[in-house]
C-alpha positions, -999 to +999 in steps of 0.1 A: +613-167+695+638-189+685+646-196+646+648-238+651+612-238+662+599-211+638+616-227+612+605-268+621+579-281+595+573-320+622+568-324+654+559-341+685+539-336+717+570-330+732+581-302+716+545-291+714+540-289+754+575-278+765+580-254+737+546-234+740+560-202+746+578-202+715+552-212+691+524-194+679+495-193+697+476-207+672+489-238+674+489-244+705+454-231+709+446-252+680+464-287+695+461-283+729+420-289+712+425-313+683+440-329+719+412-332+742+387-340+717+403-367+704+414-386+740+377-368+753+360-402+771+324-393+764+332-390+728+351-415+718+376-408+689+370-436+660+411-442+650+414-468+678+450-464+665+450-425+659+440-423+702+469-446+713+491-430+693+480-398+704+485-414+742+517-424+739+529-395+723+531-408+696+509-390+668+532-361+646+519-327+641+521-299+609+510-267+615+501-240+583+481-217+583+457-221+549+449-250+536+448-237+504+479-213+503+509-224+477+536-223+507+516-236+533+513-271+510+545-273+503+556-272+543+530-294+546+545-315+517+573-317+532+560-317+567+548-354+546+580-361+529+595-359+569+571-384+577+579-408+552+610-411+567+613-413+602+577-429+607+590-470+613+614-455+643+590-436+653+568-470+670+546-498+655+512-476+655+522-433+650+494-408+632+507-380+612+477-344+621+480-320+596+467-284+618+453-258+600+449-222+616+411-230+611+409-256+626+406-283+601+423-315+618+431-343+594+446-371+607+464-393+583+474-433+607 
């Protein structure tokens, strides 16, 4: 497994899709489920900006095994910090998606 990817905190759509074989299966499955849900035309997601960011590849993703474990929450903190430092360079409208192993999605637009 690639050390570079396993140590990463903040991911782009392309990094997830191109390197899916290097990521944990739960990350790929939960990302795919999120993407299917947010882009579902039969049950539209209520936030236009989040949908638009997802369609254009402007979303960023943080994966944490748990929403309760201290190490995972520190990872979340570091990912949010990375996002805050870079969001203006991504696009005018971007979205941060926090995905946990037990599928809970937290979307910040």
